[in-house]
C-alpha positions in Angstrom: 0.0 0.0 0.0 2.9 2.4 0.8 4.4 1.8 -2.6 1.1 2.4 -4.3 0.6 5.7 -2.5 4.1 6.8 -3.5 3.4 6.2 -7.1 0.1 8.1 -6.8 1.9 11.0 -5.2 4.3 11.3 -8.1 1.4 11.1 -10.6 -0.4 13.9 -8.7 2.3 16.4 -9.7 0.8 18.3 -12.7 2.6 18.4 -16.0 2.2 21.9 -17.5 0.9 21.9 -21.1 4.0 24.0 -22.1 7.4 22.8 -21.2 8.8 25.7 -19.1 12.4 24.7 -19.8 11.8 25.1 -23.6 9.2 27.8 -23.7 9.7 29.6 -27.1 6.1 30.9 -27.2 7.3 34.5 -27.1 8.0 34.1 -30.8 5.2 31.7 -31.7 2.7 32.5 -34.4 2.6 34.2 -37.7 3.2 38.0 -37.3 0.3 40.3 -38.2 1.4 42.6 -41.0 0.3 46.3 -40.5 0.6 48.1 -43.8 1.4 51.8 -44.2 -1.1 54.7 -44.3 -4.8 55.2 -43.9 -5.3 55.8 -47.6 -4.0 52.3 -48.6 -6.0 50.6 -45.9 -9.2 52.3 -47.1 -8.5 50.6 -50.5 -8.0 47.2 -48.8 -4.3 47.4 -49.3 -4.6 47.3 -53.1 -1.9 50.0 -53.5 1.2 48.6 -55.3 0.1 49.9 -58.7 -1.1 53.3 -57.2 1.7 54.2 -54.7 1.8 57.9 -55.4 2.5 59.3 -51.9 5.1 59.0 -49.2 3.9 55.5 -48.1 5.1 54.1 -51.5 8.4 53.2 -49.9 6.5 50.2 -48.4 4.0 49.3 -51.0 6.1 50.0 -54.2 9.1 52.3 -54.0 9.0 52.8 -57.8 5.8 54.8 -57.3 7.7 57.7 -55.6 8.6 59.1 -59.0 5.0 60.1 -59.4 5.3 62.7 -56.6 6.1 66.2 -57.9 6.5 68.0 -54.5 8.3 67.1 -51.3 6.0 65.3 -48.8 5.9 64.2 -45.2 3.3 61.9 -43.7 2.3 60.4 -40.4 -0.3 57.8 -39.5 -1.5 56.1 -36.3 -4.1 53.4 -35.6 -6.4 52.0 -32.9 -6.8 48.2 -33.1 -9.3 46.0 -31.3 -8.8 42.2 -31.3 -11.2 39.6 -30.3 -10.9 35.8 -30.4 -14.0 33.7 -29.4 -13.3 30.0 -28.9 -15.8 27.2 -29.6 -16.5 26.9 -25.9 -17.8 30.4 -25.8 -14.9 32.0 -24.0 -13.3 35.1 -25.5 -10.1 37.0 -25.3 -9.9 40.6 -26.4 -7.5 43.5 -26.5 -7.3 47.1 -27.6 -4.2 49.1 -28.4 -3.2 52.4 -30.0 0.1 52.9 -31.8 1.9 55.2 -34.3 2.3 53.1 -37.4 4.3 55.0 -40.0 6.2 58.2 -40.6 7.9 59.2 -43.9 9.4 62.1 -45.8 10.4 62.2 -49.5 12.1 64.6 -51.8 11.7 64.5 -55.7 14.3 66.0 -57.9 15.5 66.0 -61.6 19.0 64.8 -62.3 20.9 63.1 -65.1 18.0 63.7 -67.5 15.4 61.8 -65.4 13.0 62.1 -62.5 14.3 60.7 -59.2 13.1 60.6 -55.6 14.8 59.9 -52.3 13.0 59.2 -49.0 13.3 58.0 -45.5 10.6 56.1 -43.5 9.9 54.6 -40.1 7.3 51.8 -39.9 5.9 49.2 -37.6 6.0 46.3 -40.0 4.4 43.6 -37.8 2.2 43.7 -34.7 3.3 40.9 -32.3 0.6 41.6 -29.7 -1.3 38.6 -28.4 -3.7 38.1 -25.4 -4.6 34.4 -24.8 -6.0 32.5 -21.8 -7.3 29.0 -21.5 -8.1 26.2 -18.9 -8.0 22.4 -19.1 -9.9 20.4 -16.5 -9.9 16.6 -16.0 -11.8 14.9 -13.2 -11.8 11.5 -11.5 -9.7 10.1 -8.6 -6.9 12.2 -10.0 -8.3 15.6 -10.9 -6.1 18.1 -12.8 -6.9 21.8 -13.4 -4.4 23.6 -15.7 -4.6 27.3 -16.6 -2.5 29.4 -18.9 -2.5 33.1 -19.6 -0.3 35.0 -22.0 0.0 38.7 -22.6 2.4 40.0 -25.3 3.0 43.5 -26.4 5.4 44.9 -29.0 6.2 45.1 -32.7 8.8 44.7 -35.4 9.7 48.0 -36.9 12.1 49.2 -39.5 14.0 52.4 -40.5 14.3 52.6 -44.2 15.8 54.7 -47.0 14.3 54.7 -50.5 15.5 55.7 -54.0 13.4 55.7 -57.1 14.2 56.6 -60.7 12.2 57.1 -63.9 14.7 56.4 -66.7 12.1 56.8 -69.4 8.6 58.3 -69.2 6.1 55.9 -67.8 8.6 53.3 -66.5 10.2 53.6 -63.0 12.1 51.5 -60.6 12.7 51.8 -56.9 14.3 50.1 -53.9 13.9 50.5 -50.1 16.6 49.3 -47.7 15.2 48.6 -44.3 17.1 48.1 -41.0 15.3 46.2 -38.2 17.7 47.0 -35.3 15.9 48.0 -32.2 18.6 50.4 -31.3 17.7 52.4 -34.4 13.9 51.9 -34.7 13.1 52.0 -30.9 10.2 49.6 -31.6 11.8 46.3 -32.8 11.2 44.4 -29.6 8.3 42.9 -27.6 7.7 41.5 -24.2 5.5 38.6 -23.0 4.3 37.6 -19.6 3.0 34.1 -19.2 1.5 32.4 -16.2 1.1 28.6 -16.2 -0.7 27.2 -13.1 -1.7 23.6 -12.4 -3.5 22.0 -9.5 -3.7 18.2 -9.1 -5.6 16.4 -6.4 -5.7 12.7 -5.7 -8.7 11.5 -3.7 -9.9 8.0 -2.6 -13.4 7.5 -1.4 -13.9 11.2 -1.1 -10.8 11.7 1.1 -8.1 14.0 -0.3 -4.8 12.2 -0.1 -2.4 14.4 -2.1 -2.5 17.9 -3.5 0.0 19.7 -5.7 -0.1 23.3 -6.9 2.5 24.2 -9.5 2.7 27.8 -10.6 5.2 29.3 -13.1 5.6 33.0 -14.0 7.6 33.6 -17.2 8.8 37.0 -18.4 10.4 37.1 -21.8 11.9 40.0 -23.8 12.7 39.6 -27.4 14.9 42.2 -29.2 16.0 42.4 -32.8 19.7 43.1 -32.6 20.3 43.3 -36.4 18.6 42.7 -39.7 18.4 44.1 -43.2 15.7 43.6 -45.8 14.9 44.9 -49.3 11.8 46.0 -51.1 12.3 46.1 -54.9 9.6 47.7 -57.1 8.8 48.5 -60.7 5.9 50.5 -62.2 4.9 50.8 -65.8 2.2 53.0 -67.3 1.2 50.6 -70.1 -1.6 52.9 -71.4 -3.0 56.3 -70.3 -5.6 54.3 -68.2 -3.6 51.2 -67.1 -0.7 51.1 -64.7 1.1 47.9 -63.8 3.2 47.4 -60.7 5.5 44.6 -59.5 7.1 44.3 -56.0 9.6 41.7 -54.7 10.7 41.3 -51.1 13.5 38.8 -50.8 13.8 36.6 -47.8 15.5 38.4 -44.8 17.2 37.2 -41.7 16.8 38.9 -38.3 19.1 38.3 -35.4 17.3 38.3 -32.1 18.2 38.0 -28.5 15.8 36.5 -26.0 16.1 37.1 -22.3 13.8 35.0 -20.1 13.2 35.0 -16.4 11.0 32.4 -14.7 9.9 31.7 -11.2 8.4 28.3 -10.3 6.6 27.8 -7.0 5.7 24.2 -6.1 3.4 23.5 -3.1 2.5 20.0 -2.0 0.5 18.4 0.8 -0.2 14.9 1.9 -3.3 13.9 3.9 -3.9 17.6 4.6 -0.4 18.3 5.9 1.7 20.8 3.8 5.2 20.0 2.7 7.9 22.7 2.4 7.3 25.0 -0.5 9.8 24.8 -3.3 10.8 28.0 -5.3 13.0 27.7 -8.4 14.3 30.8 -10.3 16.0 30.7 -13.6 17.4 33.3 -16.0 18.6 32.7 -19.5 19.8 34.7 -22.6 19.7 33.1 -26.0 20.7 34.4 -29.4 19.0 33.1 -32.5 17.9 34.0 -36.1 14.5 34.3 -37.6 14.2 34.0 -41.4 11.3 36.0 -42.9 9.7 34.6 -46.0 10.1 36.0 -49.5 7.1 37.8 -51.0 6.1 39.0 -54.5 3.2 41.2 -55.7 1.7 41.8 -59.1 -0.7 44.7 -59.3 -2.9 46.7 -61.7 -4.6 50.1 -61.5 -7.2 51.2 -63.9 -7.8 55.0 -64.2 -10.5 55.7 -66.8 -10.2 59.4 -65.8 -8.5 61.6 -63.3 -11.2 61.1 -60.7 -11.5 57.3 -60.5 -9.1 54.5 -59.6 -9.8 50.8 -59.5 -6.8 48.7 -58.2 -6.1 45.0 -57.8 -3.1 43.3 -56.0 -2.1 39.7 -55.8 0.7 38.8 -53.3 2.5 35.4 -53.1 4.3 34.4 -49.9 6.6 31.4 -49.5 5.9 30.5 -45.9 8.2 27.4 -46.0 11.0 29.9 -45.6 9.5 31.3 -42.3 11.7 29.6 -39.7 13.8 29.8 -36.5 17.5 29.1 -36.9 19.3 28.3 -33.6 22.7 26.8 -34.2 22.2 23.8 -36.5 18.6 23.4 -35.6 15.7 24.8 -37.7 12.0 24.9 -36.6 8.8 26.6 -37.5 7.8 29.6 -35.3 4.2 28.3 -35.4 5.0 24.9 -33.9 8.3 23.0 -33.3 6.3 19.8 -34.2 5.9 20.9 -37.8 8.6 20.9 -40.4 8.8 24.4 -41.9 8.9 22.9 -45.4 5.3 21.5 -44.9 3.8 25.0 -45.0 2.4 25.8 -48.5 2.8 28.9 -50.5 -0.1 31.2 -49.8 -1.8 34.2 -51.5 -3.3 37.5 -50.5 -5.8 39.2 -53.0 -6.8 42.8 -52.6 -9.3 45.0 -54.4 -9.7 48.8 -53.9 -11.6 51.7 -55.4 -11.4 55.5 -54.8 -13.1 58.4 -56.5 -12.3 62.1 -56.2 -15.1 64.6 -55.6 -14.1 68.1 -56.3 -15.8 70.8 -54.3 -15.2 74.6 -54.0 -12.5 74.5 -51.3 -11.7 70.9 -50.8 -11.4 67.6 -52.6 -13.1 64.6 -51.0 -11.9 61.1 -51.9 -14.1 58.2 -50.6 -12.6 54.8 -50.7 -13.6 51.1 -50.3 -11.7 47.9 -50.4 -11.8 44.1 -49.8 -9.1 41.5 -49.0 -8.9 37.7 -49.0 -5.8 36.4 -47.3 -4.5 32.9 -46.4 -2.0 32.8 -43.6 0.0 29.8 -42.2 -1.6 27.9 -39.4 -1.5 24.5 -37.6 -4.3 22.0 -37.2 -5.9 21.5 -33.8 -4.2 19.1 -31.4 -6.3 16.1 -30.1 -5.7 17.5 -26.6 -3.0 19.5 -24.8 -1.0 16.5 -24.0 -0.6 15.7 -27.7 0.5 19.0 -29.2 3.2 17.2 -31.2 0.5 15.7 -33.4 -0.4 18.9 -35.2 0.2 19.5 -38.9 0.7 22.4 -41.3 -2.5 24.2 -42.3 -3.7 27.6 -43.4 -6.4 30.1 -42.1 -8.5 32.2 -44.4 -9.2 35.8 -43.5 -11.9 38.0 -45.1 -11.7 41.7 -44.8 -13.5 44.9 -45.9 -12.5 48.5 -45.5 -13.8 52.0 -46.1 -12.1 55.4 -46.0 -12.3 59.1 -46.7 -9.6 61.6 -47.7 -9.9 65.3 -47.4 -7.5 67.4 -49.4 -7.2 71.1 -48.6 -4.5 73.0 -50.5 -1.3 71.3 -49.4 -2.6 69.1 -46.6 -4.3 65.7 -47.0 -6.2 64.1 -44.1 -7.1 60.4 -44.3 -9.3 58.2 -42.2 -10.0 54.5 -42.7 -11.5 51.5 -40.9 -10.9 47.9 -41.7 -12.5 44.7 -40.4 -10.8 41.3 -40.8 -12.3 38.1 -39.7 -11.3 34.4 -39.7 -13.5 31.4 -38.7 -12.2 28.4 -36.9 -8.7 29.8 -36.9 -5.7 30.6 -34.7 -5.0 27.2 -33.1 -1.9 27.7 -30.9 -1.8 31.4 -31.8 -5.0 33.1 -30.7 -6.2 30.2 -28.5 -4.9 26.9 -27.1 -3.4 24.4 -29.4 -6.4 22.0 -29.1 -9.0 24.6 -30.0 -9.8 27.1 -32.7 -11.5 30.5 -32.5 -13.4 33.0 -34.6 -11.0 35.9 -34.7 -11.9 39.5 -35.5 -9.5 42.4 -36.0 -11.0 46.0 -36.3 -8.5 48.8 -37.1 -9.3 52.5 -37.2 -6.4 54.5 -38.8 -5.9 58.2 -39.3 -3.1 59.9 -41.2 -2.0 63.3 -42.4 0.2 64.2 -45.4 1.8 67.6 -45.9 3.1 68.7 -49.3 5.7 71.5 -49.4 
């Protein structure tokens, strides 16, 4: 009987759903791309063949040659996130951030139009807010709870050059640096609490109880990284403009600092044992490889007032991976080979129309987007998270916006709603569930021409 009780006492110690000694969750999930400017968002992001303002350094740097006057722009957004799991529980978060700032200068040299610019941009939002609970009952009952709160972003500081060697044909390139010491916003922090309580009872009598609580604070900082945005734009006819953009794969060097405190409390037959407290601190350097992307875009302008735009973007998500020494893994799940993730597409459609009044020009806009992002399948349960496979989530989005142009100042306001059903396993909810995820973004911007 004594031997049986000893075995049961060991079994009563909870096993956290996340291995605290190898908790890389502070990088997990596909980052959420932000996009630059309220005008582009109002058109659903269909902007690569339009790109005729200071935000072009992100969408298509070749478009900067369309600007005839120096410009400076600034935009900020308010984003509300909500993930509702199939069990009815919901996680939500609201945050406000400055997204983009840029300045550009056009000039004529060597017989052609050229433009130089500088921009700061939050490229990816890394924020997450997730909580879940797993309960099993019986003689050995286990209650496991996890909460994660992550804040931060990946931002870049970029320089752009564009040239129009012949009328109607232009090329451009943006060189971005991701170093947090330059951008001030290429880092993010996560606080995670993992708590488990296990109780073994026999005939209604509690024999053993174990409470295991772990608090983990992680800080991720981009130490270095360089990426390129290469663009071309061709005015094929007076009413048709074509754009092409290529973003080669980029590598970012990150440093992770993690501090954890584990508190283990146990009792036998109602008598408490000494509490155990374990504190660990670690610093790890590793590399994240961002996937290559390519965009082909078209803009139809039947007259000076109307623009209809379409963008198609291809992303090779098999290149999205963590490199740590000789090991490679997927940021979405270490159980999935990065090569298993398919190439995915984003399709955008946008329309704007200028309405000329006595003192102002009003430009209403609408847009739509369909986007497939990398994902993992649901795990059978939280003890079998290694049985997931590569998958994709489909997002549907709609947007509307309004621009107001007065002399040399352009004010833009846009709102976008993006929604995905049965999505986000292991990203927006626990690994054994999915959720209906909704992102609502309100963005405002101002552009000044000199």
